[in-house]
C-alpha positions as CSV (number, residue, x, y, z in Angstrom):
1,M,66.8,116.9,162.2
2,K,67.5,118.6,159.3
3,K,70.1,116.6,158.6
4,N,68.4,113.2,158.4
5,L,65.9,115.0,156.2
6,L,68.6,116.0,153.9
7,M,70.0,113.1,153.5
8,V,66.8,111.0,152.9
9,M,65.8,113.8,150.0
10,M,69.7,112.7,148.6
11,A,68.6,109.5,148.4
12,A,65.5,109.6,147.3
13,S,67.3,111.7,144.1
14,M,70.0,109.4,143.6
15,V,67.3,106.5,143.8
16,A,65.2,108.5,141.0
17,C,68.5,109.3,139.2
18,S,69.3,105.6,138.6
19,A,65.6,104.4,137.9
20,T,65.8,106.8,134.5
21,K,69.3,106.2,133.8
22,P,68.9,104.5,130.1
23,A,69.8,101.0,129.5
24,E,72.6,100.6,127.5
25,P,71.9,99.6,123.3
26,A,72.0,96.0,122.8
27,K,74.9,95.2,120.8
28,T,74.1,94.4,117.0
29,P,75.2,90.9,115.4
30,A,78.2,93.4,113.3
31,Q,79.4,94.2,117.2
32,Q,78.8,90.6,118.8
33,L,80.8,89.4,116.5
34,I,83.6,91.9,116.6
35,D,84.0,91.2,120.1
36,R,84.1,87.3,119.5
37,L,86.7,88.1,116.8
38,D,88.8,90.4,119.4
39,T,88.2,87.7,122.3
40,L,89.7,85.2,119.7
41,L,92.2,86.6,118.3
42,Q,94.1,86.4,122.1
43,K,94.1,82.4,121.2
44,G,95.4,82.5,118.1
45,I,94.7,82.4,114.6
46,M,91.8,80.5,112.8
47,Y,91.9,78.2,109.3
48,G,89.4,79.2,106.9
49,H,88.6,77.6,103.5
50,Q,86.7,78.4,100.9
51,D,83.5,76.7,99.6
52,D,84.4,74.2,101.8
53,P,81.2,72.1,102.3
54,M,80.6,72.8,98.7
55,Y,82.8,70.0,97.2
56,G,86.6,68.9,97.5
57,L,89.2,67.1,95.0
58,T,87.1,63.9,94.9
59,W,83.3,64.7,95.4
60,E,80.3,67.2,95.3
61,Y,77.7,68.5,97.6
62,Q,77.6,65.5,99.8
63,N,76.3,66.3,103.5
64,D,78.6,66.9,106.2
65,S,81.6,66.5,104.2
66,S,84.7,68.7,104.1
67,D,88.1,67.6,102.6
68,V,89.6,69.7,105.8
69,K,87.7,67.4,108.4
70,N,88.2,64.3,106.0
71,V,92.2,65.1,107.1
72,C,92.2,66.3,110.3
73,G,89.1,65.6,111.8
74,D,87.8,69.1,112.2
75,Y,85.8,71.6,110.2
76,P,87.6,75.0,109.2
77,A,86.8,77.9,112.4
78,I,85.8,79.7,109.0
79,M,84.4,79.5,106.1
80,G,84.0,81.4,102.7
81,F,81.5,81.9,100.2
82,D,81.0,83.6,97.1
83,L,78.4,85.9,96.0
84,G,79.3,86.2,92.3
85,G,76.1,85.4,89.8
86,I,73.8,86.7,92.7
87,E,73.8,90.0,90.7
88,M,72.3,88.8,87.7
89,G,69.3,85.9,89.5
90,D,71.4,83.2,88.6
91,R,70.4,80.0,90.5
92,K,74.3,79.4,90.7
93,N,77.1,81.5,91.8
94,L,80.5,81.6,89.3
95,D,81.4,78.7,90.9
96,S,78.5,76.6,90.1
97,V,77.4,76.5,94.0
98,P,73.3,77.0,94.4
99,F,72.6,79.7,96.2
100,T,70.1,77.6,98.1
101,R,72.9,75.7,99.2
102,M,74.6,78.3,100.4
103,T,72.3,79.6,102.4
104,E,72.1,76.0,104.1
105,E,75.7,75.8,104.4
106,V,76.0,79.7,106.1
107,K,73.4,78.6,108.6
108,N,75.1,74.6,109.1
109,H,78.3,76.3,109.7
110,Y,76.9,79.2,112.5
111,R,74.7,76.9,114.5
112,R,78.4,74.2,115.1
113,G,79.8,77.7,115.9
114,G,81.5,78.6,113.0
115,I,82.1,82.1,111.4
116,V,81.2,82.7,107.6
117,T,82.7,85.2,105.5
118,L,81.2,86.2,102.3
119,S,82.9,88.1,99.2
120,W,81.4,89.2,96.0
121,H,83.0,89.0,92.3
122,P,80.2,90.7,90.6
123,R,80.0,90.6,86.6
124,N,81.0,93.5,84.6
125,P,77.9,95.8,84.8
126,V,78.8,97.3,81.2
127,T,79.8,94.6,79.4
128,T,77.0,91.8,80.6
129,I,73.3,92.1,79.3
130,E,71.1,92.0,81.4
131,G,68.5,89.0,81.0
132,G,70.7,87.8,78.4
133,G,73.5,86.6,80.0
134,W,77.8,87.6,79.4
135,A,78.4,89.9,76.5
136,G,80.4,86.9,74.8
137,Q,81.4,83.6,76.0
138,K,85.0,84.0,76.7
139,F,86.4,83.8,80.2
140,P,87.0,86.9,81.0
141,E,84.5,88.7,78.9
142,G,81.6,90.0,80.9
143,T,83.2,88.7,84.3
144,A,84.4,90.5,87.4
145,W,87.8,90.0,85.2
146,D,86.4,92.2,82.5
147,V,88.8,94.9,82.5
148,T,88.1,96.3,79.0
149,D,86.4,99.1,79.9
150,S,88.3,101.7,82.3
151,A,85.3,103.3,83.5
152,V,83.0,100.6,84.7
153,V,82.8,102.1,88.4
154,K,81.8,105.7,87.2
155,K,79.9,104.5,84.9
156,I,77.8,102.4,88.0
157,L,78.0,105.6,90.5
158,P,75.1,108.4,90.7
159,G,74.6,109.8,87.5
160,G,76.6,106.8,85.8
161,E,74.7,105.5,82.4
162,C,75.0,101.9,84.5
163,H,73.7,103.3,87.8
164,E,70.1,102.0,87.6
165,K,71.4,98.8,86.6
166,F,73.7,98.7,89.4
167,Q,71.2,99.5,91.8
168,S,69.2,96.2,91.0
169,W,72.2,94.6,91.2
170,M,72.8,95.7,94.7
171,Q,69.1,95.1,95.7
172,R,69.7,90.8,94.7
173,V,72.7,90.8,97.1
174,S,70.7,92.3,99.7
175,D,67.4,90.3,99.0
176,F,70.0,86.7,99.4
177,L,71.6,88.2,102.8
178,A,68.2,88.4,104.0
179,T,67.9,84.7,103.7
180,L,70.9,84.5,106.2
181,T,68.6,83.8,109.4
182,T,68.7,81.6,112.1
183,D,65.9,79.1,112.8
184,D,64.4,81.9,114.9
185,G,64.7,84.5,112.5
186,Q,67.5,86.2,114.1
187,K,70.1,87.9,111.5
188,I,73.1,85.8,110.7
189,P,76.7,88.0,111.6
190,I,78.9,87.5,108.4
191,I,82.5,89.1,107.8
192,F,81.6,91.0,104.6
193,R,84.6,91.3,102.2
194,P,83.5,93.5,98.6
195,W,86.0,95.0,96.5
196,H,88.4,93.0,97.2
197,E,92.2,93.2,95.9
198,N,91.9,96.7,94.7
199,S,95.2,97.4,95.2
200,G,95.8,95.1,91.7
201,S,94.4,95.8,88.5
202,W,92.8,92.5,87.3
203,F,88.7,93.3,88.5
204,W,87.0,96.0,87.4
205,W,87.3,98.1,90.5
206,G,90.7,97.9,90.5
207,E,93.4,100.6,91.2
208,K,94.1,101.6,87.3
209,L,90.4,101.3,86.4
210,C,89.1,103.7,89.3
211,T,90.4,106.8,90.9
212,V,90.6,106.7,94.9
213,E,87.8,108.8,95.2
214,E,85.4,106.5,92.7
215,Y,86.5,103.4,94.8
216,K,85.5,104.8,98.3
217,A,82.2,106.0,96.7
218,L,81.7,102.4,95.3
219,W,82.4,101.2,99.0
220,N,80.3,103.9,100.8
221,M,77.3,103.2,97.7
222,L,77.0,99.5,97.8
223,Q,77.0,100.0,102.0
224,D,75.5,102.6,102.6
225,K,72.5,100.6,101.0
226,L,72.9,97.5,102.8
227,K,72.7,99.4,106.2
228,A,69.8,101.2,105.1
229,D,68.1,98.0,104.1
230,G,68.9,96.9,107.9
231,F,71.7,94.8,107.9
232,D,73.7,95.6,111.1
233,N,75.2,91.7,111.1
234,L,77.9,92.6,108.4
235,V,81.8,93.6,110.0
236,W,82.7,94.9,106.7
237,S,86.4,93.7,105.6
238,Y,88.8,95.7,103.7
239,S,91.1,93.8,101.8
240,P,93.9,94.8,99.5
241,G,96.4,92.6,97.7
242,M,99.7,91.7,99.2
243,Q,102.9,93.9,97.8
244,D,106.5,94.0,98.1
245,S,107.7,96.8,100.4
246,L,104.4,97.4,101.5
247,T,103.5,100.5,103.3
248,A,100.9,102.0,105.7
249,E,100.6,104.6,103.2
250,R,99.9,102.4,100.4
251,L,97.8,100.1,102.5
252,L,95.9,102.6,103.0
253,D,95.3,104.3,99.6
254,R,92.0,103.1,99.2
255,Y,91.1,103.0,102.8
256,P,87.4,104.1,103.2
257,G,87.6,105.4,106.5
258,D,87.2,103.8,110.0
259,D,83.5,105.0,110.4
260,R,83.0,102.7,107.4
261,V,85.1,99.3,108.1
262,D,85.8,97.0,110.9
263,M,88.4,94.7,109.5
264,I,91.7,95.0,107.5
265,G,93.1,91.9,105.6
266,L,95.5,91.3,102.9
267,D,94.9,88.7,100.0
268,G,98.5,86.8,98.7
269,Y,99.7,83.6,97.4
270,Q,102.3,81.6,96.8
271,W,101.5,79.9,93.0
272,K,105.1,78.1,92.7
273,P,107.5,76.6,94.6
274,E,111.2,78.0,94.0
275,E,108.7,81.7,95.1
276,K,108.7,80.0,98.6
277,E,111.5,82.3,100.2
278,Q,109.8,85.6,98.4
279,F,106.3,84.3,100.1
280,I,107.9,84.5,103.6
281,E,109.5,87.3,103.4
282,R,106.8,89.5,101.3
283,G,104.2,88.0,104.0
284,K,106.3,88.7,107.0
285,Q,106.9,92.5,105.8
286,N,103.0,92.7,104.6
287,L,101.8,91.3,108.3
288,T,104.1,93.7,109.9
289,V,102.8,96.9,108.5
290,L,99.1,95.4,108.4
291,C,99.1,94.6,112.4
292,Q,100.6,98.1,112.7
293,V,98.3,99.6,110.9
294,A,95.3,97.7,112.4
295,K,96.3,98.3,115.9
296,E,96.7,102.5,114.9
297,H,92.8,102.2,113.3
298,N,91.2,99.8,116.0
299,L,91.0,97.2,113.4
300,I,91.1,93.6,113.5
301,P,93.6,92.3,111.3
302,A,93.6,88.7,108.9
303,L,95.1,87.3,105.8
304,T,91.9,87.1,104.1
305,E,93.1,84.9,100.9
306,C,96.0,82.4,100.8
307,G,97.3,79.4,99.9
308,M,99.7,77.4,97.6
309,K,98.0,76.5,94.0
310,N,97.9,72.7,93.6
311,M,100.5,71.8,96.9
312,T,103.4,71.2,94.9
313,E,105.5,71.8,97.8
314,P,103.9,68.8,100.2
315,T,105.6,70.8,103.4
316,W,104.1,74.1,102.6
317,W,101.7,74.1,105.8
318,T,104.2,73.9,108.0
319,S,107.7,74.7,106.5
320,T,106.1,78.0,104.7
321,L,102.9,79.1,105.8
322,L,103.2,78.9,109.6
323,P,106.5,80.5,109.7
324,T,105.0,83.2,108.2
325,V,102.4,83.9,110.2
326,K,102.8,82.8,113.8
327,D,104.2,85.7,115.1
328,F,101.6,87.7,113.8
329,P,98.4,88.6,115.9
330,I,95.9,88.6,113.1
331,S,92.4,87.0,113.5
332,Y,92.3,84.4,110.6
333,L,93.6,82.5,107.5
334,L,91.7,81.6,104.6
335,T,92.8,79.1,101.9
336,W,91.0,79.1,98.8
337,R,88.8,76.5,97.3
338,N,89.7,72.8,96.6
339,Y,88.0,72.0,92.8
340,K,89.5,69.3,90.3
341,D,92.5,71.0,88.9
342,E,93.1,74.1,90.7
343,W,93.0,73.5,94.6
344,F,94.9,75.2,97.8
345,G,93.3,73.3,100.8
346,P,94.6,70.2,102.4
347,A,92.9,66.7,100.7
348,P,93.3,63.2,102.5
349,S,94.3,61.8,98.8
350,K,97.5,64.5,98.4
351,P,100.9,64.0,100.2
352,D,100.6,67.4,102.3
353,A,98.0,65.8,104.5
354,S,100.3,64.7,107.2
355,Y,101.7,68.1,106.9
356,F,98.2,69.8,107.4
357,R,97.9,67.6,110.5
358,D,101.0,68.9,112.0
359,F,99.9,72.3,111.2
360,H,96.0,71.8,112.6
361,A,97.5,70.2,115.6
362,D,100.1,73.3,116.2
363,G,99.3,75.6,119.5
364,K,98.9,79.0,117.0
365,T,96.0,77.7,114.5
366,L,92.3,77.6,115.5
367,F,90.1,74.9,114.3
368,L,86.4,74.5,114.6
369,K,86.3,73.1,118.2
370,E,88.5,75.4,119.8
371,I,86.2,77.8,119.1
372,Q,83.0,76.9,119.4
Protein backbone atom coordinates (compact mmCIF):
# COMPACT_ATOMS: atom_id res chain seq x y z
CA MET A 1 0.00 0.00 0.00
CA LYS A 2 2.78 2.39 0.96
CA LYS A 3 4.62 1.43 -2.21
CA ASN A 4 1.58 2.25 -4.36
CA LEU A 5 1.11 5.55 -2.53
CA LEU A 6 4.74 6.46 -3.11
CA MET A 7 4.44 5.73 -6.82
CA VAL A 8 1.32 7.90 -7.06
CA MET A 9 3.12 10.75 -5.29
CA MET A 10 6.16 10.45 -7.61
CA ALA A 11 3.93 10.45 -10.68
CA ALA A 12 2.08 13.53 -9.45
CA SER A 13 5.39 15.26 -8.78
CA MET A 14 6.61 14.48 -12.32
CA VAL A 15 3.39 15.82 -13.82
CA ALA A 16 3.71 18.99 -11.76
CA CYS A 17 7.32 19.51 -12.82
CA SER A 18 6.38 18.88 -16.44
CA ALA A 19 3.51 21.34 -16.24
CA THR A 20 5.69 24.10 -14.80
CA LYS A 21 8.66 23.59 -17.12
CA PRO A 22 9.16 26.78 -19.12
CA ALA A 23 8.54 26.57 -22.85
CA GLU A 24 11.44 26.93 -25.27
CA PRO A 25 11.77 30.60 -26.28
CA ALA A 26 10.68 31.38 -29.84
CA LYS A 27 13.53 31.82 -32.28
CA THR A 28 14.19 35.34 -33.50
CA PRO A 29 13.85 36.10 -37.23
CA ALA A 30 17.65 36.26 -37.39
CA GLN A 31 18.04 32.79 -35.87
CA GLN A 32 15.41 31.42 -38.21
CA LEU A 33 17.39 32.77 -41.17
CA ILE A 34 20.65 31.39 -39.75
CA ASP A 35 19.02 27.95 -39.47
CA ARG A 36 17.78 28.24 -43.04
CA LEU A 37 21.21 29.30 -44.32
CA ASP A 38 22.80 26.38 -42.49
CA THR A 39 20.34 23.94 -44.08
CA LEU A 40 20.79 25.37 -47.58
CA LEU A 41 24.56 25.23 -47.13
CA GLN A 42 24.29 21.45 -47.27
CA LYS A 43 22.49 21.68 -50.61
CA GLY A 44 24.72 23.98 -52.64
CA ILE A 45 25.92 27.54 -53.23
CA MET A 46 23.26 30.20 -53.66
CA TYR A 47 23.71 32.75 -56.42
CA GLY A 48 23.18 36.42 -55.55
CA HIS A 49 23.10 39.66 -57.55
CA GLN A 50 23.26 43.27 -56.41
CA ASP A 51 20.29 45.53 -57.34
CA ASP A 52 18.93 42.71 -59.49
CA PRO A 53 15.29 43.92 -59.86
CA MET A 54 16.18 47.61 -60.08
CA TYR A 55 17.91 47.96 -63.43
CA GLY A 56 19.95 46.09 -66.04
CA LEU A 57 22.04 46.86 -69.08
CA THR A 58 19.09 47.94 -71.22
CA TRP A 59 16.29 48.78 -68.75
CA GLU A 60 15.48 50.57 -65.50
CA TYR A 61 12.74 50.02 -62.91
CA GLN A 62 10.48 47.71 -64.84
CA ASN A 63 8.25 45.59 -62.64
CA ASP A 64 9.26 41.93 -62.32
CA SER A 65 12.32 42.39 -64.53
CA SER A 66 15.80 40.97 -63.92
CA ASP A 67 18.81 40.42 -66.17
CA VAL A 68 19.42 37.14 -64.35
CA LYS A 69 15.85 35.95 -64.85
CA ASN A 70 15.88 37.07 -68.48
CA VAL A 71 18.96 34.92 -69.09
CA CYS A 72 18.19 31.71 -67.19
CA GLY A 73 14.48 31.86 -66.33
CA ASP A 74 14.90 32.24 -62.58
CA TYR A 75 15.63 34.96 -60.06
CA PRO A 76 18.78 34.92 -57.93
CA ALA A 77 18.37 33.23 -54.57
CA ILE A 78 20.01 36.24 -52.92
CA MET A 79 19.42 39.90 -53.75
CA GLY A 80 21.68 42.64 -52.43
CA PHE A 81 20.91 46.33 -51.90
CA ASP A 82 22.88 49.24 -50.43
CA LEU A 83 21.82 51.85 -47.88
CA GLY A 84 24.38 54.51 -48.83
CA GLY A 85 22.62 57.88 -48.71
CA ILE A 86 19.99 56.92 -46.13
CA GLU A 87 22.17 58.59 -43.49
CA MET A 88 21.59 61.95 -45.20
CA GLY A 89 17.86 61.52 -45.42
CA ASP A 90 18.20 61.22 -49.20
CA ARG A 91 15.29 59.98 -51.29
CA LYS A 92 17.63 57.77 -53.38
CA ASN A 93 20.71 55.77 -52.48
CA LEU A 94 24.21 56.33 -53.85
CA ASP A 95 23.29 54.31 -56.97
CA SER A 96 20.11 56.36 -57.54
CA VAL A 97 17.79 53.64 -56.24
CA PRO A 98 14.73 55.17 -54.50
CA PHE A 99 14.54 53.89 -50.94
CA THR A 100 10.79 53.38 -51.29
CA ARG A 101 11.48 51.07 -54.24
CA MET A 102 14.13 49.26 -52.21
CA THR A 103 11.62 48.57 -49.45
CA GLU A 104 9.17 47.29 -52.06
CA GLU A 105 11.71 44.95 -53.68
CA VAL A 106 12.94 43.59 -50.34
CA LYS A 107 9.35 42.66 -49.55
CA ASN A 108 8.82 41.20 -53.04
CA HIS A 109 11.86 38.96 -52.82
CA TYR A 110 10.97 37.78 -49.33
CA ARG A 111 7.46 36.90 -50.54
CA ARG A 112 9.03 34.84 -53.34
CA GLY A 113 11.01 32.88 -50.79
CA GLY A 114 14.30 34.66 -51.49
CA ILE A 115 16.93 36.05 -49.15
CA VAL A 116 18.08 39.68 -48.91
CA THR A 117 21.42 41.18 -47.90
CA LEU A 118 22.06 44.86 -47.17
CA SER A 119 25.36 46.72 -47.25
CA TRP A 120 25.98 50.35 -46.26
CA HIS A 121 28.40 52.80 -47.87
CA PRO A 122 27.76 55.88 -45.70
CA ARG A 123 29.21 59.20 -46.77
CA ASN A 124 32.16 60.63 -44.92
CA PRO A 125 30.66 62.27 -41.80
CA VAL A 126 33.63 64.61 -41.40
CA THR A 127 33.74 66.03 -44.95
CA THR A 128 30.01 65.89 -45.70
CA ILE A 129 27.93 68.89 -44.74
CA GLU A 130 24.67 67.93 -43.05
CA GLY A 131 21.76 69.36 -45.01
CA GLY A 132 24.06 70.66 -47.72
CA GLY A 133 25.20 67.61 -49.63
CA TRP A 134 28.85 66.81 -50.09
CA ALA A 135 31.62 69.19 -49.10
CA GLY A 136 32.58 69.17 -52.79
CA GLN A 137 31.21 67.83 -56.04
CA LYS A 138 34.11 65.76 -57.38
CA PHE A 139 34.05 62.04 -56.57
CA PRO A 140 35.09 60.78 -54.07
CA GLU A 141 34.93 63.97 -51.99
CA GLY A 142 32.43 63.46 -49.21
CA THR A 143 31.66 59.84 -50.13
CA ALA A 144 32.53 56.56 -48.42
CA TRP A 145 35.68 56.56 -50.58
CA ASP A 146 36.88 59.91 -49.21
CA VAL A 147 39.93 59.03 -47.10
CA THR A 148 41.41 62.53 -46.89
CA ASP A 149 40.85 62.54 -43.13
CA SER A 150 42.58 59.61 -41.45
CA ALA A 151 40.65 59.86 -38.18
CA VAL A 152 37.00 59.70 -39.23
CA VAL A 153 36.21 56.63 -37.11
CA LYS A 154 37.82 58.18 -34.05
CA LYS A 155 35.77 61.35 -34.57
CA ILE A 156 32.42 59.55 -34.66
CA LEU A 157 33.01 57.30 -31.65
CA PRO A 158 31.81 58.48 -28.21
CA GLY A 159 33.70 61.62 -27.26
CA GLY A 160 34.51 62.48 -30.87
CA GLU A 161 33.55 65.75 -32.48
CA CYS A 162 31.19 64.06 -34.96
CA HIS A 163 29.66 61.53 -32.59
CA GLU A 164 26.33 63.29 -32.20
CA LYS A 165 26.07 63.75 -35.96
CA PHE A 166 26.71 60.06 -36.58
CA GLN A 167 24.14 59.14 -33.95
CA SER A 168 21.53 60.81 -36.16
CA TRP A 169 22.89 58.90 -39.17
CA MET A 170 22.48 55.58 -37.38
CA GLN A 171 18.94 56.59 -36.43
CA ARG A 172 18.09 57.04 -40.10
CA VAL A 173 19.37 53.52 -40.80
CA SER A 174 17.16 52.29 -37.97
CA ASP A 175 14.15 54.17 -39.35
CA PHE A 176 14.63 52.57 -42.77
CA LEU A 177 15.08 49.05 -41.39
CA ALA A 178 11.76 49.51 -39.60
CA THR A 179 10.05 49.64 -43.03
CA LEU A 180 11.19 46.12 -43.90
CA THR A 181 8.22 44.14 -42.64
CA THR A 182 5.75 41.62 -43.99
CA ASP A 183 2.14 42.54 -44.74
CA ASP A 184 1.18 41.48 -41.21
CA GLY A 185 3.94 43.55 -39.60
CA GLN A 186 6.58 40.85 -38.96
CA LYS A 187 10.23 41.87 -39.36
CA ILE A 188 11.86 40.46 -42.51
CA PRO A 189 15.15 38.66 -41.74
CA ILE A 190 18.12 40.37 -43.41
CA ILE A 191 21.82 39.60 -43.84
CA PHE A 192 23.39 42.91 -42.76
CA ARG A 193 26.96 43.58 -43.93
CA PRO A 194 28.31 46.91 -42.66
CA TRP A 195 31.90 48.16 -42.62
CA HIS A 196 32.98 45.65 -45.29
CA GLU A 197 36.37 45.37 -47.04
CA ASN A 198 37.99 46.74 -43.90
CA SER A 199 41.27 45.00 -44.80
CA GLY A 200 41.76 47.61 -47.54
CA SER A 201 42.03 51.37 -47.15
CA TRP A 202 39.72 52.73 -49.83
CA PHE A 203 36.84 53.38 -47.38
CA TRP A 204 37.06 55.79 -44.44
CA TRP A 205 36.72 52.81 -42.06
CA GLY A 206 39.58 50.92 -43.74
CA GLU A 207 42.67 49.39 -42.21
CA LYS A 208 44.97 52.42 -42.44
CA LEU A 209 42.25 54.83 -41.33
CA CYS A 210 41.53 53.40 -37.88
CA THR A 211 43.06 51.13 -35.27
CA VAL A 212 41.80 47.62 -34.57
CA GLU A 213 40.18 48.86 -31.37
CA GLU A 214 38.50 51.76 -33.17
CA TYR A 215 37.12 49.50 -35.89
CA LYS A 216 35.65 47.10 -33.33
CA ALA A 217 34.18 50.03 -31.41
CA LEU A 218 32.58 51.27 -34.65
CA TRP A 219 31.03 47.85 -35.29
CA ASN A 220 29.81 47.58 -31.70
CA MET A 221 28.34 51.09 -31.70
CA LEU A 222 26.16 50.40 -34.74
CA GLN A 223 25.22 46.91 -33.60
CA ASP A 224 24.33 48.02 -30.09
CA LYS A 225 22.17 50.83 -31.47
CA LEU A 226 20.20 48.55 -33.81
CA LYS A 227 19.79 45.81 -31.23
CA ALA A 228 18.56 48.35 -28.70
CA ASP A 229 16.01 49.45 -31.30
CA GLY A 230 14.67 45.90 -31.43
CA PHE A 231 16.15 44.60 -34.67
CA ASP A 232 16.42 40.90 -33.85
CA ASN A 233 16.05 40.15 -37.58
CA LEU A 234 19.62 41.04 -38.61
CA VAL A 235 22.19 38.35 -39.41
CA TRP A 236 25.49 40.19 -38.97
CA SER A 237 28.11 39.50 -41.66
CA TYR A 238 31.80 40.39 -41.24
CA SER A 239 33.39 40.69 -44.69
CA PRO A 240 37.01 41.75 -45.33
CA GLY A 241 38.50 41.61 -48.83
CA MET A 242 40.43 38.77 -50.44
CA GLN A 243 44.18 38.96 -49.92
CA ASP A 244 47.28 37.22 -51.18
CA SER A 245 48.40 34.40 -48.88
CA LEU A 246 45.54 34.96 -46.44
CA THR A 247 45.97 33.51 -42.95
CA ALA A 248 43.40 32.92 -40.22
CA GLU A 249 45.13 35.53 -38.06
CA ARG A 250 44.92 38.08 -40.85
CA LEU A 251 41.26 37.28 -41.57
CA LEU A 252 40.38 37.73 -37.90
CA ASP A 253 42.54 40.82 -37.40
CA ARG A 254 39.53 43.11 -36.83
CA TYR A 255 36.93 40.46 -36.09
CA PRO A 256 34.43 41.86 -33.54
CA GLY A 257 33.93 38.52 -31.74
CA ASP A 258 31.82 35.37 -31.85
CA ASP A 259 29.08 37.05 -29.84
CA ARG A 260 28.76 39.79 -32.47
CA VAL A 261 29.10 37.98 -35.81
CA ASP A 262 26.90 35.36 -37.50
CA MET A 263 28.47 35.11 -40.95
CA ILE A 264 31.98 35.63 -42.28
CA GLY A 265 32.69 36.43 -45.89
CA LEU A 266 35.20 37.72 -48.39
CA ASP A 267 34.91 40.20 -51.26
CA GLY A 268 37.02 39.46 -54.33
CA TYR A 269 36.98 40.48 -58.00
CA GLN A 270 38.74 39.72 -61.25
CA TRP A 271 39.31 43.02 -63.05
CA LYS A 272 41.20 41.88 -66.17
CA PRO A 273 41.21 38.74 -68.36
CA GLU A 274 44.89 38.11 -67.68
CA GLU A 275 44.17 37.82 -63.94
CA LYS A 276 42.28 34.54 -64.36
CA GLU A 277 44.87 32.18 -62.88
CA GLN A 278 45.60 34.63 -60.07
CA PHE A 279 41.88 34.89 -59.25
CA ILE A 280 41.46 31.10 -59.14
CA GLU A 281 44.60 30.49 -57.08
CA ARG A 282 43.92 33.31 -54.63
CA GLY A 283 40.23 32.43 -54.44
CA LYS A 284 40.85 28.80 -53.53
CA GLN A 285 43.51 29.71 -50.97
CA ASN A 286 41.31 32.37 -49.39
CA LEU A 287 38.21 30.16 -49.32
CA THR A 288 40.19 27.37 -47.66
CA VAL A 289 41.09 29.73 -44.82
CA LEU A 290 37.59 31.24 -44.72
CA CYS A 291 35.83 27.89 -44.39
CA GLN A 292 38.22 26.65 -41.72
CA VAL A 293 37.76 29.81 -39.65
CA ALA A 294 33.99 29.62 -40.12
CA LYS A 295 33.97 26.04 -38.85
CA GLU A 296 36.09 26.87 -35.81
CA HIS A 297 33.94 29.88 -34.87
CA ASN A 298 30.54 28.36 -35.77
CA LEU A 299 29.93 30.92 -38.52
CA ILE A 300 28.36 30.65 -41.97
CA PRO A 301 30.91 31.37 -44.75
CA ALA A 302 30.11 33.21 -47.99
CA LEU A 303 31.70 34.96 -50.96
CA THR A 304 29.92 38.20 -50.15
CA GLU A 305 31.01 40.09 -53.29
CA CYS A 306 32.62 38.89 -56.49
CA GLY A 307 32.56 39.27 -60.24
CA MET A 308 34.49 39.99 -63.41
CA LYS A 309 34.15 43.55 -64.64
CA ASN A 310 32.18 43.72 -67.91
CA MET A 311 32.60 39.98 -68.55
CA THR A 312 35.49 40.43 -70.96
CA GLU A 313 35.90 36.64 -70.80
CA PRO A 314 32.43 35.22 -71.71
CA THR A 315 33.24 31.75 -70.32
CA TRP A 316 34.08 33.20 -66.89
CA TRP A 317 31.06 31.65 -65.15
CA THR A 318 32.10 28.08 -65.94
CA SER A 319 35.82 28.40 -66.64
CA THR A 320 36.79 30.58 -63.67
CA LEU A 321 34.11 31.20 -61.03
CA LEU A 322 32.63 27.71 -60.75
CA PRO A 323 36.03 25.93 -60.56
CA THR A 324 37.08 28.40 -57.86
CA VAL A 325 34.10 27.90 -55.54
CA LYS A 326 32.58 24.48 -56.23
CA ASP A 327 34.63 22.51 -53.70
CA PHE A 328 33.97 24.84 -50.79
CA PRO A 329 30.98 24.80 -48.40
CA ILE A 330 30.04 28.46 -48.78
CA SER A 331 26.48 29.69 -48.35
CA TYR A 332 26.35 32.02 -51.33
CA LEU A 333 28.26 34.18 -53.77
CA LEU A 334 27.02 37.60 -54.85
CA THR A 335 28.04 39.34 -58.05
CA TRP A 336 27.83 43.12 -58.14
CA ARG A 337 25.34 45.15 -60.13
CA ASN A 338 24.62 45.48 -63.87
CA TYR A 339 24.69 49.12 -64.87
CA LYS A 340 25.44 50.61 -68.29
CA ASP A 341 29.23 50.94 -68.52
CA GLU A 342 30.11 48.64 -65.63
CA TRP A 343 28.43 45.30 -65.01
CA PHE A 344 29.22 42.04 -63.24
CA GLY A 345 26.17 39.83 -63.72
CA PRO A 346 24.83 38.13 -66.87
CA ALA A 347 22.76 39.91 -69.51
CA PRO A 348 20.73 38.51 -72.43
CA SER A 349 22.54 40.72 -74.94
CA LYS A 350 26.05 39.62 -73.93
CA PRO A 351 28.15 36.62 -75.07
CA ASP A 352 28.40 35.24 -71.54
CA ALA A 353 24.64 34.48 -71.41
CA SER A 354 24.95 30.89 -72.64
CA TYR A 355 27.76 30.17 -70.18
CA PHE A 356 25.68 31.62 -67.36
CA ARG A 357 22.88 29.21 -68.30
CA ASP A 358 25.39 26.38 -67.88
CA PHE A 359 26.36 27.88 -64.52
CA HIS A 360 22.68 28.01 -63.55
CA ALA A 361 22.15 24.39 -64.60
CA ASP A 362 25.10 23.09 -62.60
CA GLY A 363 24.06 20.94 -59.66
CA LYS A 364 26.20 22.98 -57.28
CA THR A 365 24.45 26.34 -57.79
CA LEU A 366 21.13 27.33 -56.23
CA PHE A 367 18.68 29.91 -57.57
CA LEU A 368 15.34 31.06 -56.22
CA LYS A 369 13.22 28.07 -57.29
CA GLU A 370 15.66 25.71 -55.59
CA ILE A 371 15.42 27.39 -52.19
CA GLN A 372 11.69 28.22 -52.07
